Legacy VTK file of the C-alpha trace (Angstrom):
# vtk DataFile Version 3.0
C-alpha trace
ASCII
DATASET POLYDATA
POINTS 82 float
56.875 132.613 109.465
59.761 130.538 108.408
59.185 127.361 106.680
60.121 124.127 108.619
60.948 122.215 105.083
64.423 121.409 104.516
65.629 123.989 101.725
67.854 122.893 98.965
71.500 123.831 98.876
72.716 126.170 96.084
74.365 123.022 94.722
71.383 121.056 94.421
69.542 124.061 92.733
72.383 124.453 90.185
72.248 120.553 89.565
68.577 121.028 88.685
68.931 123.937 86.463
71.435 122.012 84.657
69.472 118.873 84.213
68.440 117.507 80.686
66.565 114.517 79.783
69.939 112.733 78.665
71.552 113.543 81.920
68.689 112.065 83.863
68.706 108.964 81.790
72.235 108.427 82.003
72.484 109.265 85.670
74.999 112.383 85.120
75.137 114.983 87.721
76.542 117.360 85.130
74.941 117.435 81.503
78.405 117.548 79.803
80.204 114.929 77.821
84.224 114.783 76.952
85.123 114.741 73.337
86.612 111.639 72.145
89.750 112.715 70.719
91.832 109.675 69.477
95.287 109.899 70.949
94.365 112.888 73.376
91.374 111.823 75.124
92.711 108.558 76.883
91.716 106.832 79.775
92.979 109.582 82.457
90.738 112.270 80.894
87.649 109.719 80.501
87.904 108.673 84.137
88.278 112.161 85.410
85.173 113.553 83.481
83.161 110.457 84.496
84.033 110.757 88.240
83.236 114.357 88.144
79.704 113.581 87.366
79.727 114.143 83.516
79.817 111.589 80.592
83.624 110.355 80.098
84.305 109.383 76.587
87.530 107.438 75.665
89.112 108.327 72.301
90.248 105.405 70.121
93.308 106.090 68.134
94.774 103.455 65.726
95.229 101.003 68.374
95.175 97.070 68.185
92.112 95.497 69.716
94.060 94.127 72.939
95.429 97.671 73.802
91.573 99.113 73.536
90.322 96.309 75.560
92.929 96.806 78.144
92.318 100.737 78.606
88.246 100.063 78.587
88.969 97.614 81.664
91.412 100.325 83.308
88.383 102.902 82.791
86.066 100.451 84.495
87.975 99.841 87.348
88.473 103.522 88.292
85.039 104.703 87.902
81.329 103.533 88.058
79.984 106.202 86.078
79.048 106.478 82.335
LINES 1 83
82 0 1 2 3 4 5 6 7 8 9 10 11 12 13 14 15 16 17 18 19 20 21 22 23 24 25 26 27 28 29 30 31 32 33 34 35 36 37 38 39 40 41 42 43 44 45 46 47 48 49 50 51 52 53 54 55 56 57 58 59 60 61 62 63 64 65 66 67 68 69 70 71 72 73 74 75 76 77 78 79 80 81
């Protein structure tokens, strides 16, 4: 006889398989982090990775503190993830 219990979707099963202690503690859906590459890993990459459920990392190059602060605020405005 078929179970009346709701079945987990294949996406839920894949997420559970990819779960790590760190991903659970940070609230990540995917246990990945982008590399913080100065001059390459800028705000758009950090936002995209974070919005995809992984850990977005902003790469700081040789930027003056006001530029760095503005980019951090831009990231925070575009995502609520880590």
